[in-house]
N, C-alpha and C positions, 0 to 999 in steps of 0.2 A: 876884060874878064869880068869885073865887078857889074858892068852893064847887063851882061848875059846872066849872071847868078841873080841879080835883082829882078829881072824879067821872069825868071824860073820860079823863084820863091816869093814873088810879090804877094799872092793871094793864099799863102799856105802858112802853116805853123812852124815852118823850118826857117832858121836863121843860119848864117854861116860866118866864118872867120877865115881869112886868108893869112896863113902863117908860113911865109916863105914860099915853097913850092907845094905845100900842102893846103888843102881846103878842108876845114873842119865844120861838120854840120852839127847843129844842136837844135833842140826844141825851142821855139820862140817864147819868151817870158811875156804873159799878158800884164799889162799895166792896169791895175784896178783903179776906178774912180773913187771907190769907196774907202774912206779913211778908216783906219784901225785904231785911231786915237780914241780914248774914252775920257769923259770929263764928269765931274760930280757937281750935282746941284743939291744944295742943302736948304731946308726951310722948315716952317712950322705951320700947323693948321689949328686954328682956334674957332670957337663958336662966337655968336654975338656978345656973350658976356665975358669973353677973354679966356674961357676955359678951354683946355686942350681937348681936341677931338681925337680920341684913342682909337686906333684901328681903321682910320680913313684910308681909302684906296688913292694912291698917288701913281698915275700912269702917264707914260710918254704918249701924247695924243697920236693915234693911228698905229701905235705899236703896244698892243695889249700885253705882249709878252715881256715888256720892259716896265716894271713897276714894283712899288713897295707899299707897306702900310705903315701908318705913323705908329710911333712908340707911345709909352705911358705919359710922356710930356708933350705929345702932339708933334714931335719933331720927325724928320725924314732925311734920308741921304739917298739920292737916286743916281745911278751911273748912266750917262746918256751918250750918244755918238756925236753930238755937235755942241758948240759953245752957245747957241741960242735955240731953244725948244719951246714947245707948248705943252704944258701939263694939264691933265684932266684929274681933278680931285672929286671924289664922291664919298657919300656915306649915307646910310639909311636915316631917312627923317630930314635930311638936308637937301637943298638945291644943289645940283653939280655945279662945279666951278672949273673954267678953262682959264689958265693964266700963263702969260709969256715969262720965261725964265732965262737968265743968262749966268753963265759960269762966273763965279766970284760975287754975285749978288745974292744975299740971303733972301729967300722967298717967304713972305708972311701971307698967309691965306686966311680970310675970315669967311666962314660958311654961314649962310642964313638958314634957319629952319624952314622946311618945306611948308607951303601954303597948303598943300594937300595932305590930308591926315588920313590915317587907316581907319576905315570905317568899321572893319570886323577883324578879329584876330581869332583864328581857329587853332586850338591845340589838340593835338592827336596823341594819345598814349597807348601804348601796347604793353601788356603784361599780365601777371596773375599775382594774387594775394590770398592767403588763407585767412579766413575771418573766424575768430573764436567767439562764439555767442554764449553767454552765460546768463542765467536767470536766478533771481532770488525771490523767494516768497517768505513772508514773515507776518506776523501778527503783533499788534501792540498789547494784546491781552483784553482788549475791549471788544464787547460784542455788539 
């Protein structure tokens, strides 16, 4: 009986259980290769002078939806799907950095200032302002 049922349901989403004289059919559960485990990577981002880089972007390489920014002390905590990952760290005015990170090891990143400088900054502002003009005329009594 099992050989016949295996042949019938081999390439389907149906599984079966023989319970005495009954055959119970059920939907086959798929086994996922993707782990649901989450891990935390902790670290700090500093500049060449040892100062914290506030607001640096720390992203799981290849997964831009998984990322955080550094806090006021340059620290970050990122939840990742594997124990060993590659992080991409970037900030305006600094060269981007890729670093290997392993769960349980505190990541210390030092960013170098970018060799490319901004040649021009354009500031555009929109708004209105009332201007009050006054004038004063006077004489000092001399002609």
